[in-house]
C-alpha positions as CSV (number, residue, x, y, z in Angstrom):
1,M,0.0,0.0,-0.1
2,A,2.8,2.5,1.0
3,S,4.8,1.8,-2.1
4,S,1.8,2.4,-4.4
5,L,0.6,5.5,-2.6
6,L,4.1,7.2,-2.6
7,P,4.3,7.9,-6.4
8,V,0.7,9.1,-6.4
9,V,1.3,11.5,-3.5
10,A,4.6,12.8,-5.1
11,L,2.8,13.2,-8.5
12,I,0.0,15.2,-7.0
13,L,2.4,17.5,-5.0
14,V,4.9,18.1,-7.7
15,S,2.3,18.7,-10.4
16,G,0.2,20.8,-8.0
17,I,3.1,23.2,-7.0
18,G,4.1,23.2,-10.8
19,V,0.6,24.6,-11.8
20,Q,0.7,27.1,-9.0
21,L,3.9,28.6,-10.5
22,L,2.3,28.6,-13.9
23,A,-0.8,30.4,-12.4
24,R,1.5,33.1,-11.0
25,R,3.2,33.6,-14.2
26,I,0.2,34.0,-16.3
27,R,-1.8,35.6,-13.5
28,I,-4.8,33.3,-13.4
29,P,-6.1,32.0,-10.0
30,S,-4.4,28.6,-9.2
31,V,-7.7,27.0,-8.3
32,V,-8.6,26.8,-11.9
33,F,-5.5,24.8,-12.7
34,Y,-6.0,22.5,-9.6
35,L,-9.5,21.6,-10.8
36,A,-8.2,20.8,-14.3
37,L,-5.4,18.8,-12.9
38,G,-7.5,16.9,-10.6
39,L,-9.8,16.0,-13.5
40,L,-6.8,14.9,-15.6
41,L,-5.4,12.7,-12.8
42,G,-8.8,11.2,-11.8
43,P,-10.7,8.1,-13.0
44,E,-12.5,10.1,-15.7
45,A,-9.1,10.6,-17.6
46,L,-5.8,9.1,-16.6
47,G,-7.0,7.2,-13.5
48,F,-4.0,7.8,-11.2
49,V,-6.2,9.0,-8.4
50,T,-9.5,7.1,-7.3
51,V,-11.7,6.9,-4.2
52,D,-9.7,3.8,-3.2
53,T,-6.2,5.5,-3.5
54,F,-6.2,6.9,0.1
55,G,-8.6,4.4,1.7
56,D,-9.8,5.1,5.0
57,G,-7.3,7.9,5.4
58,L,-8.9,10.3,3.1
59,E,-11.2,11.9,5.8
60,T,-8.1,12.5,8.1
61,V,-5.9,13.8,5.3
62,V,-8.5,16.2,4.0
63,G,-9.5,17.3,7.5
64,L,-5.9,18.2,8.5
65,S,-5.2,20.0,5.3
66,V,-8.4,22.1,5.5
67,A,-7.5,22.9,9.1
68,I,-4.1,24.3,8.0
69,I,-5.6,26.2,5.1
70,V,-8.3,27.8,7.3
71,F,-5.8,28.6,10.0
72,D,-3.6,30.4,7.6
73,G,-6.4,32.5,6.2
74,A,-7.7,33.3,9.6
75,F,-4.3,34.1,10.9
76,A,-4.0,36.9,8.2
77,L,-7.5,38.3,9.1
78,Q,-6.7,41.3,11.2
79,F,-9.4,43.1,13.0
80,D,-8.1,46.3,11.5
81,R,-8.9,44.7,8.0
82,I,-12.3,43.6,9.1
83,R,-13.1,47.1,10.2
84,E,-12.3,48.3,6.7
85,A,-15.7,46.9,5.6
86,S,-17.3,45.9,8.8
87,T,-21.0,46.6,7.8
88,T,-20.6,44.7,4.5
89,S,-18.8,41.8,6.1
90,L,-21.4,41.4,8.8
91,R,-24.1,41.2,6.2
92,L,-22.3,38.9,4.2
93,V,-21.9,36.3,6.9
94,T,-25.4,36.8,8.4
95,I,-28.2,37.8,6.1
96,G,-26.3,37.1,3.1
97,A,-25.4,33.6,4.1
98,A,-29.0,32.9,5.2
99,V,-30.2,34.1,1.7
100,M,-27.7,31.9,-0.1
101,F,-28.4,28.9,2.1
102,L,-32.2,29.0,1.7
103,G,-32.1,30.1,-1.9
104,T,-29.8,27.3,-3.0
105,A,-31.8,24.8,-1.0
106,G,-35.0,25.8,-2.6
107,A,-33.4,25.8,-6.0
108,V,-32.1,22.3,-5.5
109,R,-35.4,21.0,-4.2
110,V,-37.5,22.5,-7.2
111,L,-34.9,22.0,-10.1
112,E,-33.6,18.6,-9.2
113,G,-36.5,17.2,-7.1
114,A,-34.1,16.3,-4.2
115,S,-35.5,15.7,-0.7
116,W,-35.5,18.6,1.6
117,E,-32.8,17.0,3.7
118,I,-30.5,16.7,0.7
119,S,-31.4,20.1,-0.6
120,L,-30.6,21.7,2.9
121,V,-27.2,19.9,3.0
122,V,-26.3,21.3,-0.4
123,G,-27.6,24.7,0.5
124,A,-25.4,24.8,3.6
125,L,-22.3,23.6,1.7
126,L,-22.7,26.1,-1.1
127,V,-22.7,29.0,1.3
128,A,-18.9,28.5,1.8
129,T,-16.4,30.5,-0.5
130,G,-13.3,30.2,1.5
131,P,-9.7,31.4,1.5
132,T,-8.7,28.5,-0.9
133,V,-10.4,30.3,-3.7
134,I,-10.5,33.9,-2.5
135,T,-6.9,34.3,-1.7
136,P,-5.6,33.3,-5.2
137,I,-8.1,35.6,-6.8
138,L,-6.9,38.6,-4.6
139,E,-3.4,37.8,-5.6
140,V,-4.0,38.5,-9.1
141,V,-6.9,41.1,-8.8
142,R,-5.6,43.9,-6.5
143,V,-8.7,45.6,-5.2
144,R,-9.1,48.3,-2.6
145,D,-8.8,47.1,1.1
146,H,-12.5,47.3,1.9
147,V,-13.4,45.1,-1.1
148,A,-10.6,42.5,-0.2
149,A,-11.5,42.6,3.5
150,A,-15.2,41.9,2.8
151,L,-14.3,38.8,0.6
152,E,-11.7,37.5,3.1
153,T,-14.0,37.8,6.1
154,E,-16.9,36.1,4.2
155,G,-14.6,33.3,3.1
156,I,-13.2,32.5,6.6
157,I,-16.5,32.8,8.6
158,N,-18.7,31.3,6.1
159,D,-16.3,28.3,5.6
160,V,-16.7,27.5,9.2
161,S,-20.5,28.1,9.6
162,A,-21.1,26.2,6.3
163,A,-19.1,23.1,7.3
164,I,-20.7,22.9,10.8
165,A,-24.3,23.6,9.4
166,A,-23.9,20.9,6.6
167,V,-22.6,18.2,9.1
168,V,-25.3,19.1,11.7
169,I,-28.1,18.9,9.0
170,F,-26.6,15.7,7.6
171,E,-26.4,13.9,10.9
172,T,-29.5,15.2,12.7
173,M,-32.1,15.4,9.8
174,L,-30.8,13.0,7.2
175,L,-29.5,10.2,9.4
176,D,-31.3,10.7,12.9
177,D,-34.1,13.0,11.9
178,I,-34.3,14.8,15.3
179,G,-36.0,17.8,14.1
180,I,-35.3,21.5,13.7
181,S,-34.7,22.3,17.5
182,G,-32.3,19.3,17.7
183,T,-30.5,20.6,14.6
184,L,-30.0,24.2,16.0
185,L,-28.8,22.8,19.4
186,A,-26.3,20.5,17.6
187,F,-25.0,23.5,15.5
188,I,-24.5,25.6,18.7
189,E,-22.8,22.7,20.5
190,R,-20.3,22.1,17.7
191,A,-19.6,25.8,17.2
192,G,-19.1,26.2,20.9
193,V,-16.8,23.2,21.1
194,G,-14.7,24.5,18.2
195,I,-14.4,28.0,19.6
196,A,-13.5,26.7,23.1
197,A,-10.8,24.4,21.6
198,G,-9.4,27.2,19.5
199,L,-9.3,29.6,22.4
200,L,-7.6,27.0,24.6
201,A,-4.9,26.4,22.1
202,T,-4.5,30.1,21.6
203,G,-3.8,30.6,25.3
204,L,-1.4,27.8,25.7
205,I,0.6,28.8,22.5
206,Y,0.7,32.5,23.4
207,F,1.9,31.7,26.8
208,L,4.8,29.4,25.4
209,L,5.7,32.2,22.7
210,R,5.7,35.0,25.2
211,Y,7.4,33.4,28.2
212,E,9.1,30.2,27.3
213,L,10.6,30.8,23.9
214,T,14.4,30.5,23.9
215,P,16.5,33.0,21.9
216,E,18.6,30.3,20.3
217,G,15.8,28.6,18.4
218,G,13.3,31.5,18.7
219,P,12.1,31.8,14.9
220,Q,11.9,28.1,14.3
221,T,10.2,27.2,17.6
222,A,7.7,30.0,17.0
223,R,6.8,28.7,13.6
224,F,6.2,25.1,14.9
225,L,4.4,26.3,17.9
226,V,1.8,28.3,15.9
227,F,1.5,25.6,13.4
228,S,0.8,23.1,16.2
229,A,-2.1,25.4,17.2
230,A,-3.9,24.7,13.9
231,I,-3.3,20.9,14.2
232,G,-3.8,20.6,17.9
233,S,-7.0,22.7,18.2
234,F,-8.4,20.8,15.2
235,A,-7.7,17.4,16.6
236,L,-9.1,18.3,20.1
237,A,-12.3,19.7,18.7
238,E,-12.8,16.8,16.3
239,A,-12.3,14.4,19.2
240,V,-15.4,15.9,20.8
241,A,-17.6,16.7,17.8
242,A,-17.4,16.1,14.1
243,E,-16.5,19.2,12.1
244,A,-16.0,21.3,15.2
245,G,-12.4,21.2,14.1
246,I,-12.8,23.7,11.4
247,A,-14.2,26.2,13.9
248,A,-11.2,25.5,16.3
249,A,-8.7,26.1,13.6
250,A,-10.4,29.3,12.5
251,T,-10.7,30.6,16.0
252,A,-7.1,29.8,16.9
253,G,-6.0,31.5,13.6
254,V,-8.0,34.8,14.2
255,A,-7.1,34.9,17.9
256,L,-3.3,34.4,17.4
257,G,-3.3,36.5,14.3
258,N,-4.5,39.5,16.3
259,L,-2.0,39.1,19.2
260,E,1.5,40.6,19.3
261,L,3.7,37.6,18.6
262,P,7.5,37.3,18.4
263,H,8.9,36.5,14.9
264,R,5.5,37.2,13.3
265,E,7.0,37.6,9.8
266,T,8.6,34.1,9.9
267,I,5.4,32.6,11.2
268,E,3.4,34.1,8.3
269,E,6.0,32.9,5.7
270,F,6.0,29.3,7.2
271,A,2.1,29.3,7.2
272,R,1.9,30.4,3.6
273,D,4.4,27.8,2.5
274,A,2.6,25.0,4.4
275,T,-0.7,26.2,2.9
276,L,0.7,26.2,-0.6
277,I,1.6,22.5,-0.3
278,V,-1.5,21.2,1.3
279,L,-3.7,23.3,-0.8
280,A,-2.1,21.8,-4.0
281,F,-2.5,18.3,-2.6
282,V,-6.0,18.4,-1.3
283,F,-7.6,20.4,-4.1
284,V,-6.0,18.2,-6.8
285,S,-7.0,15.0,-4.8
286,L,-10.6,16.1,-4.4
287,A,-10.9,17.2,-8.0
288,A,-9.7,13.9,-9.1
289,L,-12.7,12.3,-7.3
290,I,-15.3,14.4,-9.2
291,D,-17.9,12.1,-10.6
292,V,-18.6,13.6,-14.0
293,G,-21.3,11.0,-14.6
294,A,-23.2,12.4,-11.4
295,I,-22.9,15.9,-12.9
296,V,-24.2,14.9,-16.4
297,Q,-27.1,13.1,-14.7
298,L,-28.3,16.5,-13.4
299,G,-29.1,17.5,-16.9
300,V,-30.7,20.9,-17.6
301,G,-31.6,21.2,-13.9
302,G,-27.8,21.4,-13.0
303,I,-27.2,24.2,-15.6
304,V,-30.2,26.2,-14.3
305,L,-29.1,25.7,-10.7
306,V,-25.7,27.2,-11.6
307,A,-27.5,30.1,-13.2
308,V,-29.6,30.7,-10.1
309,V,-26.7,30.6,-7.8
310,V,-24.3,32.7,-10.0
311,L,-26.9,35.1,-11.6
312,L,-29.5,35.5,-9.1
313,L,-28.5,34.6,-5.5
314,R,-24.8,36.0,-5.5
315,P,-25.9,39.4,-7.0
316,L,-28.9,39.5,-4.4
317,V,-26.4,38.8,-1.5
318,A,-23.9,41.4,-2.8
319,W,-26.7,44.0,-3.0
320,I,-27.9,43.2,0.5
321,A,-24.4,43.5,1.7
322,T,-23.5,46.7,0.1
323,V,-26.8,48.8,-0.1
324,G,-26.3,52.0,1.7
325,V,-22.5,51.6,2.2
326,R,-20.8,54.4,0.7
327,Q,-17.4,52.8,0.6
328,F,-18.4,50.6,-2.3
329,N,-18.6,52.3,-5.7
330,P,-21.0,50.7,-8.4
331,S,-17.9,48.8,-10.0
332,E,-16.9,47.3,-6.6
333,R,-20.6,46.3,-6.0
334,L,-20.7,44.6,-9.3
335,F,-17.3,42.8,-8.6
336,L,-18.6,41.5,-5.3
337,A,-21.7,40.2,-7.1
338,A,-19.6,38.5,-9.7
339,I,-17.0,36.8,-7.4
340,G,-18.2,33.9,-5.2
341,P,-16.5,30.7,-6.3
342,R,-16.7,27.7,-4.0
343,G,-13.6,25.9,-2.6
344,I,-12.3,23.1,-0.5
345,I,-15.0,23.0,2.2
346,P,-18.0,22.0,0.1
347,A,-15.8,19.7,-2.0
348,S,-14.3,17.9,0.9
349,V,-17.5,17.6,3.1
350,A,-19.6,16.5,0.0
351,T,-17.2,13.9,-0.9
352,L,-17.3,12.4,2.6
353,F,-21.1,12.6,2.8
354,A,-21.4,10.9,-0.7
355,I,-19.2,8.0,0.5
356,E,-21.2,7.5,3.7
357,L,-24.5,7.6,1.8
358,A,-23.2,5.2,-0.8
359,T,-22.0,2.9,1.9
360,A,-25.5,3.0,3.4
361,G,-27.0,1.9,0.2
362,N,-28.5,5.3,-0.8
363,Q,-26.7,5.6,-4.2
364,A,-29.3,8.2,-5.5
365,A,-28.9,10.6,-2.8
366,S,-25.1,10.2,-2.9
367,Q,-25.1,11.0,-6.6
368,T,-27.4,14.0,-6.4
369,L,-25.3,15.5,-3.4
370,L,-22.0,15.1,-5.1
371,G,-23.0,16.0,-8.6
372,T,-24.9,19.2,-7.4
373,V,-22.0,20.4,-5.2
374,F,-19.3,19.8,-7.8
375,V,-21.2,21.2,-10.7
376,V,-21.3,24.5,-8.7
377,I,-17.8,24.3,-7.7
378,A,-16.7,23.6,-11.2
379,A,-18.7,26.3,-12.8
380,T,-17.9,29.0,-10.3
381,D,-14.2,28.2,-10.2
382,A,-13.9,28.1,-14.0
383,L,-16.0,31.3,-14.6
384,E,-15.7,33.5,-11.5
385,A,-12.2,32.5,-10.4
386,G,-10.8,31.9,-13.9
387,L,-12.1,35.2,-15.3
388,A,-11.6,37.2,-12.2
389,R,-8.8,39.4,-13.6
390,Q,-10.7,40.0,-16.8
391,I,-13.8,40.9,-14.6
392,G,-11.8,43.2,-12.5
393,D,-10.3,44.9,-15.5
394,A,-13.6,45.3,-17.2
395,L,-15.2,46.9,-14.1
396,G,-12.2,49.0,-13.4
397,V,-11.7,47.8,-9.8
398,T,-8.0,47.3,-10.4
399,P,-7.1,50.9,-11.2
400,M,-3.5,51.9,-11.6
401,R,-2.3,52.8,-8.1
402,T,-0.1,55.5,-6.4
403,I,2.4,54.0,-3.9
404,I,3.5,56.2,-1.0
405,V,6.3,55.2,1.2
406,G,6.2,56.8,4.5
407,G,3.0,57.1,6.6
408,G,3.9,60.3,8.7
409,R,2.0,63.6,8.6
410,V,3.1,64.3,5.1
411,G,2.5,60.8,3.7
412,L,-1.0,60.5,5.4
413,A,-2.0,64.0,4.3
414,L,-1.0,63.3,0.8
415,A,-2.7,59.9,0.7
416,T,-5.9,61.4,2.0
417,R,-6.0,64.1,-0.6
418,L,-5.3,61.6,-3.5
419,E,-8.0,59.2,-2.2
420,Q,-10.5,62.1,-2.0
421,R,-9.7,62.8,-5.7
422,G,-10.6,59.1,-6.6
423,E,-6.9,57.8,-6.8
424,F,-6.1,54.3,-5.6
425,V,-3.4,54.9,-3.0
426,V,-1.3,52.3,-1.2
427,L,0.7,53.5,1.8
428,I,3.7,51.6,2.9
429,E,4.6,51.9,6.5
430,E,6.1,49.8,9.4
431,D,5.2,52.0,12.4
432,E,2.2,50.6,14.3
433,K,0.8,54.0,15.3
434,Q,1.2,55.5,11.8
435,K,-0.4,52.4,10.2
436,Q,-3.4,52.7,12.7
437,A,-3.9,56.4,12.0
438,A,-3.8,55.7,8.2
439,R,-6.3,52.9,8.4
440,E,-8.7,55.1,10.4
441,A,-8.5,57.6,7.7
442,G,-9.6,55.1,5.2
443,V,-6.2,54.6,3.5
444,T,-5.1,51.2,2.3
445,V,-1.9,50.3,4.2
446,F,0.8,47.8,3.4
447,D,2.9,46.8,6.3
448,G,6.7,46.5,5.3
449,D,9.9,48.2,4.5
450,G,9.5,50.5,1.4
451,T,13.1,50.1,0.5
452,E,12.8,46.3,-0.1
453,S,11.9,45.1,-3.7
454,D,9.7,42.3,-2.2
455,T,7.7,44.7,-0.2
456,L,7.2,47.1,-3.2
457,R,6.3,44.2,-5.4
458,A,3.8,42.9,-2.9
459,A,2.3,46.3,-2.4
460,G,1.5,46.4,-6.3
461,I,4.3,48.4,-7.7
462,D,4.0,46.4,-11.1
463,E,0.6,48.2,-11.5
464,A,1.7,51.5,-10.0
465,K,1.8,54.8,-12.1
466,I,3.3,56.9,-9.4
467,V,5.7,56.2,-6.5
468,V,6.2,58.8,-3.9
469,A,8.8,58.6,-1.0
470,V,8.1,61.0,1.8
471,T,9.9,59.7,4.8
472,E,12.0,61.9,7.0
473,D,15.2,60.1,5.9
474,D,16.6,61.3,2.6
475,N,18.7,58.1,2.3
476,V,15.5,55.9,2.6
477,N,13.7,58.2,0.0
478,L,16.6,58.0,-2.4
479,L,16.8,54.2,-2.2
480,V,13.0,53.9,-2.7
481,C,13.2,56.1,-5.8
482,Q,16.2,54.3,-7.2
483,T,14.5,51.0,-6.8
484,A,11.2,52.2,-8.3
485,R,12.9,53.8,-11.2
486,T,15.6,51.3,-12.2
487,K,14.2,47.9,-11.1
488,F,10.5,48.4,-11.8
489,G,10.7,51.1,-14.5
490,V,8.1,53.5,-12.8
491,E,8.2,56.6,-14.8
492,D,6.6,59.1,-12.4
493,V,8.7,59.0,-9.2
494,Y,8.5,61.8,-6.6
495,A,10.4,62.5,-3.4
496,R,10.4,64.7,-0.3
497,V,13.9,66.0,0.2
498,N,14.5,67.1,3.8
499,D,18.1,68.5,3.1
500,P,18.4,70.9,0.2
501,Q,22.0,69.7,-0.3
502,N,20.6,66.3,-1.4
503,M,18.6,67.6,-4.3
504,A,21.2,66.8,-6.8
505,A,21.2,63.1,-6.0
506,F,17.4,62.9,-6.6
507,E,17.6,64.9,-9.8
508,A,20.4,62.6,-11.2
509,L,17.7,59.8,-11.0
510,S,15.3,62.1,-12.9
511,V,13.2,62.0,-9.9
512,T,10.8,65.1,-9.3
513,A,12.2,66.2,-6.0
514,V,10.3,68.5,-3.6
515,D,12.5,70.7,-1.4
516,A,10.7,70.4,2.0
517,P,12.1,73.6,3.5
518,M,11.5,75.6,0.3
519,S,8.0,74.2,0.0
520,T,7.1,75.4,3.5
521,A,8.6,78.8,2.7
522,F,6.5,78.9,-0.5
523,A,3.3,78.0,1.3
524,I,3.9,80.8,4.0
525,D,4.7,83.3,1.2
526,N,1.4,82.4,-0.5
527,E,-0.5,83.1,2.8
528,I,1.1,86.4,2.9
529,E,0.9,87.6,-0.6
530,R,-2.1,85.6,-1.9
531,P,-4.2,84.7,1.1
532,E,-7.5,84.2,-0.9
533,L,-5.9,81.9,-3.5
534,A,-4.0,80.0,-0.7
535,N,-7.2,79.5,1.4
536,W,-8.9,78.2,-1.9
537,M,-6.1,75.8,-2.5
538,Y,-6.2,74.6,1.1
539,D,-10.0,73.9,0.8
540,A,-9.4,71.9,-2.3
541,S,-10.1,68.7,-0.3
542,D,-13.5,70.4,0.8
543,G,-15.3,70.9,-2.4
544,H,-12.6,72.5,-4.8
545,D,-10.1,70.8,-6.9
546,I,-7.3,71.4,-9.6
547,Q,-6.3,68.5,-11.8
548,E,-3.9,68.4,-14.7
549,I,-4.5,65.6,-17.1
550,E,-3.4,64.5,-20.6
551,M,-5.8,65.1,-23.4
552,T,-6.8,61.6,-24.8
553,A,-10.4,62.1,-25.8
554,E,-10.1,61.5,-29.6
555,E,-13.5,62.8,-30.4
556,L,-12.5,66.2,-29.0
557,V,-9.0,66.4,-30.7
558,G,-8.7,69.1,-33.4
559,K,-11.6,71.2,-31.9
560,S,-11.2,74.5,-30.4
561,V,-11.6,75.4,-26.8
562,R,-14.8,77.4,-27.8
563,E,-16.2,74.3,-29.6
564,V,-15.6,71.9,-26.6
565,N,-17.1,74.4,-24.1
566,D,-20.2,72.4,-23.9
567,R,-18.3,69.4,-22.9
568,I,-16.9,71.3,-19.9
569,P,-19.1,70.9,-16.9
570,G,-20.5,73.9,-15.2
571,G,-18.5,74.9,-12.2
572,C,-15.0,74.4,-13.7
573,L,-12.8,75.8,-16.5
574,I,-9.6,75.0,-18.4
575,A,-7.1,77.2,-16.4
576,E,-4.1,76.2,-18.4
577,I,-2.9,74.3,-21.5
578,G,0.6,72.7,-21.5
579,Q,2.4,71.9,-24.8
580,N,6.0,70.9,-25.1
581,E,7.0,71.9,-21.5
582,E,5.4,75.3,-21.9
583,A,2.1,76.3,-20.3
584,H,-0.3,79.2,-21.0
585,V,-3.8,80.5,-20.5
586,P,-5.8,79.1,-23.3
587,D,-7.5,81.3,-26.0
588,P,-11.1,80.4,-27.0
589,D,-9.9,79.7,-30.6
590,E,-7.0,77.5,-29.6
591,V,-7.2,74.0,-31.1
592,L,-6.7,71.0,-28.7
593,E,-4.3,68.4,-29.8
594,Y,-3.9,64.8,-28.4
595,G,-1.4,64.8,-25.5
596,D,-2.0,68.4,-24.5
597,H,-1.8,68.8,-20.7
598,L,-5.0,70.4,-19.5
599,T,-5.5,72.0,-16.1
600,F,-9.0,72.0,-14.8
601,L,-9.9,74.3,-11.9
602,G,-13.2,74.6,-10.1
603,D,-15.7,72.6,-8.1
604,A,-14.4,69.0,-7.2
605,A,-17.4,67.2,-8.7
606,A,-17.2,69.3,-11.9
607,V,-13.5,68.8,-12.2
608,A,-13.9,65.0,-11.8
609,E,-16.4,64.8,-14.5
610,A,-14.2,67.0,-16.8
611,V,-11.3,64.7,-16.3
612,K,-13.5,61.6,-17.3
613,R,-14.6,63.4,-20.4
614,F,-11.2,64.8,-21.6
615,H,-9.1,61.8,-20.4
616,P,-11.4,58.7,-20.7
617,R,-8.4,56.3,-20.4
618,R,-7.4,57.3,-16.9
């Protein structure tokens, strides 16, 4: 047995990690490749992996793998990030989850004629999205923090609630039939066991990390202690109640992730590496067990069910979650409605349920359960995950970003002003107080050292149009600018220069350098000589605005300022036109050319509309 199993496990791991690298290179979420690879290795194609491959160990292997994956996702779920979209997140995991559960169950009952028990089990399972599918999507579609926070929170919490609800319904209604009250009591019992086990593991590990960690093996010991929290809490909870282990792993992950831990960075790196391995293994293994015949037997009902889940229920859930929430613009609401792929939890639990039903002689229910769950998983992973980047690009939720290094007073003030103008800003900072202040101001914050290439890359410099270095250290600012300019090829790089004697070093890199002392003197001079203009400029963030853009509206090229006047919204005007590094006040008969630099001045809303009309590619 061991000798025959070894090459299968090796094949799954090696090929799974291989397609993960491929997915990163071509920027398609890895779950799509895992699904395809699993189908290729399964009995429907090459036949390397079957239900009998892992024998009785399948449930244990899948359970431990899911615990590690859920723990890693929960560990990264900071309370600060949850607060980025607290209202939306709360609605997604309460009202939204209930709508998806009942709506899916009703659709399965009507479209497939399944029993209410099977329909409710399927409905519970398909509430789950999860970090296994959401994290790969967010790696290739870089959305604003509040959108990512909503999707991540939904994935973690709904994974747990869906798994527990499905097991409780399966055992209490399908197997024992103890009624609704007994079902609710069993749900609360399992959730309570999981939470208690997770908190117990958290307390023990935190004590060991804070008070018993030796300096010699600190980082390595910290990694293994935290990793043991995932495995230990899962095993403890599972020993008491089935599927309580998922709640335990999630609880331990969230609790430890929001505590001050030594060697946190090494812990996070280790957790990500472990997750990469087990995710590849378990997703490919479960995908290999997909019964294509069971899916085909669903017929038109299965296709209509997918349409109901994707085109009706998910948009309804997204609308409920975001209605009245000003943070979310229309494009982000549509993105939330379009992205809801299903992951490991429904796949693993449905597989185990189907095996149990088939063993009990209920082959029809087994086929219906497995086919229904996997047709939705396959469809949502292929369409919503596979096309996530294209969906994001089409909706404009992945705009070119401005990266600001330095979250002090200057950096935060600049980030706030740019955000108010509709720019997508990412602020890189390490100081905890400055990060907290920026997050409270609604700015997207990335924790890290802005002088390191890995940090800049992770913050999205590959999609950045502007990089600004505004720390109080000129050496840091110079290194940031040099890295952005030479390694990443960012054209528009700006820097705060604290010592005027360092201006030449920045100018040698073709960086737009702002002399901090001179800027302060200029601002004071403006207050003295031009107080009204200065006050108007300072109020730009409160209803006024000035923006310079490049003329790219092809239908307006070749027309005079007079002719395009009706395209300029009331409340703003073209204050200046720049051509070949020279600028002047425009004449009404001056003809606009493609690439002219237009400066709009006026009310903020009018200026924003003018920018859209004259620079539609922005």
